[in-house]
N, C-alpha and C positions, 0 to 999 in steps of 0.2 A: 605336709611336713610340719608346718607350724602348729596345727592342732594336735598332732601326735606328740610333739615336744611338750606342749602345754599339758597334755594328759599325763605324760610320763612324770612331769614335775609335780602334778597334783598327787600322783600315786606315791612318789617318794616322800611327800610330806606327811603321809599316814604311817604311824608306827607299825601297824599290822601288815604293811606291804613288805617289810623286811623278813625274810625267811628265818634267819637266825641273828644272834647278836643285836637284839632289838634295843637293849639299853645303850650300847655304844653307838648304834646308828641314830637313835633318837637324840643323843647328846651332840653328835656330829651335825645332824640336821639342824639343830638349834643354832649352832655356830654359823652354818651356811645361810640360814634365814636372816640372822643378824647381819652378816656380811653383805648379803644382797640388799638389805634395807639401807645400808650405809653407802653402797657403791655409787648410786646416782649423785649423792652429795660430794663424794670424793672426786668423781669425774667432773662435776660442775666446777670444783675448785682445783682443776687439774694442775698439778705442780709443773712449773715451766723448766725446772732444772733437770738435768739428765738423771740424777740419782732418784729424784722424785718420780719421774716417768718409769724408771726401772722398777721401783718399789710398787707402783700401781700395776705394772705388768705382772709382778710376782703375786700381788694380791688377787688378780684375776685368775692366775694359775692355781693359787691355793683353793679358790672356790671351785674351779673345774676339777681338780684332783679329788677334792672331798666329794663332789657329786659323783665322780666315777666310782668311788668306794661304795657310796650308797646304792648306785645302780647295780654294782656287782652283787651286793648283799640282797638285792630284791630279785635277781634273775638267776643266780648261779645255783648249782646243786646244793641241797642242805648238807649232804654228807661231806662234800668237798669244802664247804664253808666252815664246818666244824673242824674238819681235819686241818685246815689252814688258819685256825683261829688266831694263832700267834702272829701270823702275817697281817691279818686284818687289824689286830690290835696295834701293830707297828705302824701301819698306814694311817690309822686314826691319829696316833701320836705325832707322826710327821706332818700331817695336815694341820694339826693344832699349832705345831712349831712354826710352820711356814706362814700361817695367819699372823702369829705374833710378830715374827721378824719383819714381814712386809709392812704391817701397820706401824711398827716403831719408826720406820723410815718415813712413811707417809705423814705421820703425826707432826713432823718438824717442818712440813711444807704446805700446811693448810691453815686457814683462819682459826682463831683461838676457840671459837664455839664448836667447830667441827673437831678440833684437836681434843677437846674435852670429851666429846662423844666417843672418839677413838680410844682415848685413855680408859674410859669406862668399859669399852668392849675388850680391851686388852686384859683388864682385870678379870672379866668373865672367862676369857680364853684360858688364863692361867689357873682359874679355879676349876675348869673342866677336867674331868678324869675319865679315862677309858680303861676299864678292867673287866676281866672275866669273872663272873660270880661262881660260887661253888658248884652249882649245877652244870654250868658250862664247862668248867674245868673237868668235872667228872665225865661229861660227854666226850670231851677231847681224848681223855685217857681210854675210854671204851673204843672209840674209832681207831685209835692208834693200835690197840690190841687186835682189833679186827684186821687191820692191814698187816700186822705182825704175823698173824696166823697163815696168811697166804691162801693157797687153794689146795686143801688136803683131798685125799681120796674119798670117794663117796662111801658112806656107811661106816667109816672109821670113827674112833673116839674123837679125833680132832675135828671131824666133820660135824659131829653133834655139838661140840663146843662152839664151833663157828656159827652154827644155826642159832644157838642160844644167844651168842654175842650179837649177831646181826639183828635178831628180833628185839633185843634190848635197845639197840641203837635206834632202829626205825620207830619203835614205840615211843622213845623219848622225843623223836622228831615229828611225831604224828604222821608218819608215812605208813598208815595201816589200811587205807581204803584203796580200791582200784584206781580211783581218780588221782589220789595223792601219789601212788606208785607211778602212774602214767606221767604225771607232771615231773616227778623226779627223774625218770628215765629220759624224758625229753631234755631236761636241763643238763644231764650228763652228756647226751649226744651233742648238744649245742656247744658245750665246753670243748668236747673232743674235736669238733669241726674247726675250732679256733686255734688249736694247739699246733705249733709248727713241728716239722719233722725232727728238728734239732732238740726239741724238749721231750726227750724220751721218758724221763721219770714221771712227769705230769701225765703224759699220755698213758703210761702203764697203770698208774693209780686210778685214773678215770675209767680205763678199760676194766680194771678189777672191780670197781664199784658197779659198772654195768653188768658184769658177769654175775655178781651176787644177786642183783635184782632179777636177772633172767632165770637163775637157778632156784632161788628161794622165794621169789615174789608171791607165787601162788600159796605157799605155806603160810606166809604172813597174813594174807587176806582171810584164810580159813581159820586161823588161830583165834579162838574166842575165850581164851583162858582168863580167869578173873585177875590174874597177875598183871595183865596188860592194862586193865582199868586202874589198878593200884599204881602202876608205873606212870600212867597218864596224869594222875593227880600231882605228880612231882615234876611235871614238865616245866622246864625253865624257859622254854621258847614262847609258849602261848599263854603263860600265866600273866594275867593283867597286872599283878603286883610287881612283875619283873619288867613290864614294858616301860614304865616311867622311871627314870633315874631317881635315886634317893635325893630328896631336897637338900641342896647344899647351901651352906652359909656363905655369905658374901666374902670374897677375898679381901675386901677393904676393911672389914671388922672381924677379927678372930677372937672369940671368947675363949680364954685358956684357963678359966677358973677351975673347972672340974668337969669330968666326963659326963656327969649327969646333966650339965647345963648346955650340952651341945646344940640343942634345938632352940635355945632361947638367947637371941642376940641382945646385947645391951643397946638401948635406944640412944643414938647420938643427938645431943642437944643442937637445936638449929643454929645457935650462935657459934657453935664449933665448926659449922660447915661453911665452906667457901660459897658465896652466892653465885659464882660462875660455874663451878664444877659440882656443887652439892655434895662434896666429899669432905671428910675430916681434914682440917688444915694442918700442914706440917710446919710451914714457916709463915705465920700470919703477919700481914703488914697493913697499915692504915694509909689511905689515900686522902687527897684534899677534901673530899666530900664527907670524911669521917667514917666511911664504911671500911670494914676489914675484909681482905681477900687473901687467898693463897698467893705468895709472891710470884711464883713462876707463871700463873695464869693471868694475873693482872699486868705483869710485865709484857707478856705476849700480846695482851689486849692493846696496850699502849704502843707496842712495836708495830702494830698494824695500822697506826695512824689515828686511832680513836682518842678523843680528848674529853670524853664524857664518862661519868660513873656508870658502870654496867647495871647497877641496881636502881639508882634514883634517876638516871638519865640526865642528870644535871651536868652542864659544862664545867670543867675543872679549870681553876686558875693556873695550876701547875700540875705536872705529872710525876711529882716526887712521891716516894713511898717511905714510910717510917715503920720499923719493926714494932710489932705489938707484943711487947714482952709479957704483959699481964695475961693476955689471951694465950700466949704460948705456954706459960706456967699452968694455967687452968686446964688446958688440953692435956698436958703431960701428966698432971695429977689424975685426971679422969681416966686416961689410958692405963696408968699404973694400977688404979683401983679395979678396973674391969678387965685387965689382962688383954688390952687391945694393942696391937702393934701398929706403929705409925710408919707410913710409907712416903718417901720423898718423891714427889712427881717430877722434880727437875732431873732426876736420874734418867727417866725415860726420854725426856726432851733433849738431853745432851748426848744421847746415843745417836750418832750421825750415821752409823752403819752397824749391821749385825754380823755375827760370825758367818764365815763362808760355810756353805752347806756341803756335807759329805755326799759322795755318790750314792751312798745307801739311803740318803734322805728321800730321794725320789724313786728308789728302786726297791723291790721286795724280792730280788733274786736270792737274798739270803734266807728266804723261807725254807729252802731245802736243807739248811744247816742242821735244824733240829730233827729233820727226818733222817738224816744220815746216821744219827746215833742209834736208830732203831735197826734191829737185825731182821729186815724184811726179806722173806724168801722169794724175792722177785728180781734179784740181780739189779738193784737200783742204786747201789752205793757209789758208782762212778759216773752217774748221770746228773747233770745240772737240772735242778727242779724248775728253774726259770721264774718267770713273773706271771702273776695273775692278770696283769694288765700291761701290755707292751708300752702304753703311753706313760707308764710310771717308771720306765727303765732308766731314764737319764735326767740329769739336771743341767744338761748343756744349754738349754734355753733360758736358764736363770742367770741373772747378773752375778758376777763374782763379787762378793762383798767382804770387806775387811774391817776389823775392829780398830777404832782409834785408841791411842794410848791416853793415859791420864793427863799428860802434859798438854796434849792437843785439846782435850776437853776444857782445861783451865784457860787456854788461850782462845776461848770462844768469843762470839760476838757479844755475849752477855757481859764480858769484861771490859768492852770498849768504853762504856759510859762511866766506868770507874778508873779510867786511864790515868787521870791526874793524881790518884792516890798512890801510884807506884813510883819507885825510883826511876830516874831518867833512863838508865840502861834497860830496865825492864819494860818501860814504855816503848822504847825503840824496838826491842825484841818482839813485843806483842803486835805492834803495828806492822812490822815486816812479816811476821807469821801470818797475820790476817790478810795482808795483801796477796801473799802466795796462795792462800786458800781461795780468795776471790778470783784469782786467775784461773784456777781449776774448776771453780763452781761459780759461774757468773750470777746465778740467782740467789746467792747467799745474802745479798743486800736488798733483795726485792721488797721485803716487807719491813725493813728496818726504818723506824721512825726517825725524823730529823733530830728530835730532842735528844735521843740516845746515841746519836752518831756524829752529827755535824758539829755540835758544840764541843765535845771533847777532842775531836780531830782538829778543829780550828785552833783550840788552845795548844794542842801539840805542835802545830805548825809554827805558832808564835814562839814556843820554847825552842824548836829546832833552829829557827832563824837566830834566836838569841845565842844559842850554843854554837852557831855556825856549823851545824852538822848537816852536810850536804846529803849524805845517804838518808838520813831521817826525813829531810825535806822532800827528797824524791819519792820515798815510800809513801809519805803522807799525801803528796800531790797525786800520785797514781791512784791511791785509795779514794781520794776525793773525786777524781775524774770518773772512776768506776761507779761511785755512788750517783753522780749526776746522770750517768748514762743508763744505769741498770735498776736504780730504785724507782718504784712506782710513784714516789713523792717528788723525785727530782730535786729542784732547788727552791720549792715554793716557800719554805720556811727558813731559808738562809738569811742570817742577820747581816746588818751593815758591817758589823765587826768582822764577819767571815769574809765579806767581799774585800775588805781592806787587807786581811791576812793573805788572800789569794794574790792581790796586787803586790804585796810585799815579797812574795816568792820570786817575782821577776827580777828582784835585785841580785839574786844569785845567778851567775852566768850559767852554771851547770843545770839549773832547773827552769830556765826561761821557756823552753819548749813545753814543759808540763804546765807551767803557769798560763801560757797562752792557750793551751788546749782546754784548760778548765774554763777560761773566759769565753772561748769560742763556743763551748757547749752551753754556757749560760746565756750567751747572746742569741742563741736560737730560740729562747723562750721570751716572748714579748714582755712579760712582767718583770724580767730581770734586767732589761736594757737600761731603764733609767738608773737603777742601782749601780750598774757598771760604770755609767758616765759619772755618777756622783762619787764613786770611789777613787776617782783620779786615774782610771785605767786608760783614758784616751791618750795621755802623754806617752805611756809605755807602748801603746799600739803604734803610735807614730814612730817611736824609736825602733820598733821591730820592722816597720815598713822601710826604714832607711838603712837597715842592717844589710850585711852581705850574705846572710843566711836565707836561702830560698825557702826553707821550712818556716822560719819566722815570718818572712814576707807573705807567704801563702796564708798563714794563720791570721796575720794582721788584716789582709784584704778580706778574708771571709768574715772576720769580726766586724769590720767597717760596713761590709755589705749588709749584715744583719742589723747593725745599729742604725744605719741610714734608712732602714724601713720605717723607723719611728720618726714621724715628721717633727716632733718636738726636739729631737736630738740633732737634726740636720744643721741648725745654726752653730751648735757646739763643734760638730765635725768640721764645718767650713772654717771655723775660727782657728783650727790647727794650722801651724806655720806652713804656708805654701803647699797645702794638701793637694790641690788640683795639679800643679806642675809635677808633684811627686807621683801622681797616678799615671801620667802620660806614658812613661816607659813600659808600664805593665800592659798597655793596650796592644803592644807588639808581641807579647808573650802569650802564645796560644793556650797555655795551661791555666792562666789566671785572668785573661783578658775579659771574660764575662763578668767577673767580680768587679773589675775596674769600671766597666761600662755601667753596671747596675748602680754603683756608687755615684757616678756622674749623672745618671738618669734621675736618681733620687734628689741629688743636690740641685738639679736644674729648676726645681720649684722656687729657688731663691734667686733674685735678680743679681746679687753679688756673685753667685756661682756662675751664672750665664756670662757675665762680663769676664770673669776669670777664665772661663773656657775659651772665649773668643780671643782673649789677649795672650793665652799661653801658647808658646811656640809648639808647632806640630800636633796640637791637640785635635783640631778639626781635620787635619790631614790624616792623622792616624785613624780617626773614626771613619773618614771617607774611604780609606784603604780597606777597612773591615767590611764596608758595603760590597766590596768586590771579592774579598778573600775569606771573609768570615762565614761561619755556619748560619743557619736560618735564625737561631736565637740571637746571635750577635748582630745580625742584620736588623732584626726587629728592634733591638734596644737602640742601635745607632740611629735608625730612622726616627725613633721616638724622640731622641735627643735633638736631632736636626729639626724636627717639627716644632718642638718647644722653643727652639731658638728663632726659627724663621717666622713663627706666628706672633712673636713679641715685637720685633723691631726690624725695620728695613735694612739697617746697618748689618744685622746678623745675616740676613739673606744675601747681602752683597759679599760678605766674607765667605759664605758657602759657595757662592758663584765663582769666587776667585779660585776655588778648587774645582771648577767646572770640568776640567779635563778628566778628573778622576770620578767626580760625583755624578755627573749627568749620565754617562754611559752605564754606570752601575745602577742608577735609578731606573733607567730604561729596561735593563736586563731583569731587575727584580720585579718590575711591573708586569713582566711577561712570564717569568719563570719562578718567581718567589712563592712563598706561602700565601694563603688568602689574606692573612693579616698584613703581611709585608707588602703585598700588591696594593692594598688600599692606601697604606702609608706612603709608598713610593709615588703613586699617582697624585696624592694630595701634595706631597713635597714638590713634585714637578710643576704642579699648578701654581703653587706659591712662588716658586723661582721664576716661572715664565711670566706671571703677572708683574712681578717686580721689574723684570727686564723690559717689558712693554711700557710700564709707567715711566721708567727712567728715559727710554728712547723718546717718548712723547714729550717729556719735559725738556729734553735737550733740543728737540725739533722746534718746539714753540719758542724757545729762547734764541734760536738761530745759531746755536753753537754746534760744533762737531761732537757727536756722542762720546767718542773716545777721549776728546780733550776735556769734556765736561766732568768726567769721573775723576776723583782724586787719585793720584799716583802713589801717595805715600801714607796709606791708611794703617799699615802695620809694618813692623820691622822685617817681616818675612814675605811681604808682597810689594816689590818695588819695580823690578825690571820687566816682569812677565805679566803685569796687570792688563796692558792693552791687548796682548795676544789672548789671554785667558777670557777676557770679556767677549772678544770677537768669536772665539771658539764656542762659548756658551750661547751666544746669539745664533750661531750657525746650527748648533745642536737643537735649540728650541724651534728652529724653522721647520723641522720635520713634523712638529705637532701642529703647525699653522697651515691654514688654507686661505687663499685670497678670497675676500668677500665679493660676491657678485652684485 
């Protein structure tokens, strides 16, 4: 199968393989080859948004449909191909249109260098033309006359006219040898085998062609008149001069000075070309390196996160662009002198979608319309001619695409960086509009550079707070949150001023959740955590932790969880007012207990935190309860905290033993049934607690005092009356691990 497919592809790439319409097929094959060369690069930069994926799918379909046309023209009957020339022409035009539409969408979702290649290909697609030359049009007329005659009686005048017409057709098509006639008859039979019973018109026409070859084929072979040679000299199908399409001038430069200069293009000066696209500049701008580029392409280069000059490779101090008015005037004068039209490349990039395709776009069922106008004596007028290729019948597999209006184009991402230049109401309208667009297309922010987005939006937030515009604050906050989550740059270039703006959003009661959501997203990135602490966000996080909103509390715990992962920030977190006592209630909340445990585990590196944990009412008891009721992750974290406490000071071990009734049985159970990690931790903790108990008993025995009397009864405000009984129980529990020495 693979070798056959490769062989077929090689055959299609040779112009002589097309039986007829070689000029059109050669032009279409040129587009297919160009598309195939771009396809790997497009797939490598596969757009992540749904519209980009749909466009890529349409592009693959365009390639496949074009190849089907070429395959049809290399295999089908010559007579039938000429008879349906208008249909073939229509299919070529529709393939060209589908190429253009799919590439226009893909162009907006790929890196700038690939977008430039696609733009150049789009120019070539638009310059491609598919027409029937005079010889082809004449052949079409002759075949239609042939079909119009029908099947007259033998020996009649009409029969002689039919023979002459048929001989004229086959001589034009070079079907004059026995081999050529055999190939043609086989092609007709192959088409007939593929025609369905419901496609009566096509079936009758092919049957009629087969009848003509059966009746008059021998006369064609024996005919050696000189007129056939004369006719063959006029062949439009095998004439080498017709195989190659007439050289076309680039669509990018059109010389309109005079008809005599059609073949001589004016040479564009290098300084008039954009170094990125190598095309005549429409809106030249100067960047920090002093180089001039086309605005739309250099802006797209910057939007992809590049901070160097594409030409000199020098890193830029800033990404600002300045209009080059002098260059613009020079280019305009040169174009006026040479009659060259200037094209705005931003028009293509701003087209976010292309018009929806008609059903006729992917169907050639309308081929029969032109046939119905002929008075064919075969009773075909009421029969649908159908399609040459059933795979071209419907566009149901194509995405339905709609055109955006001009207002939507103006409110594009390109306008965000100029946000501050607009009146306040227009700024609010633009931000809200773009937020809605991001909701429907999450990848719209993927390649947006921080310089062109974060700075203007941060300024907008400050203005919204100044105007006390809650709606504007919420829209901006949601847009910032979307950028943090969906942009490939994240918050790596977020300035300290931007952090302060986000913190200030928390001052509005209605936007607190959005502000904390942004801080939570930032806290998940290690390089952002010190900046969060420096912005004063810790105070508002503590405020959220103490609020009655479970949503705010959950966000605050997750933020503290992330921030406490940074050892340098732990002293700052511990310095928050009564932070550990405020975490204890969350140890009993199954939805957030893991975050509270992680925070305590991280803070246990600090002695002050360990002291606070042991002195805080119900803190050890709540963690001990999690050893029995928590999941495996919570058990592992609680065990880690207990190990850090007990390995530091004997007093901490004693406080854990005071909870022995809950701790020891749970440790025994975990050491048997827990995860591998928790088993090891539980056994180690049991060993530490057992050793402490033995040491204390030996000390009491050597001093001649009763062990229970030797232990202090008033170590903490929550261990007074049950101290003696708990110690006795722990001693009893540890006895199961002891064996008398022999």
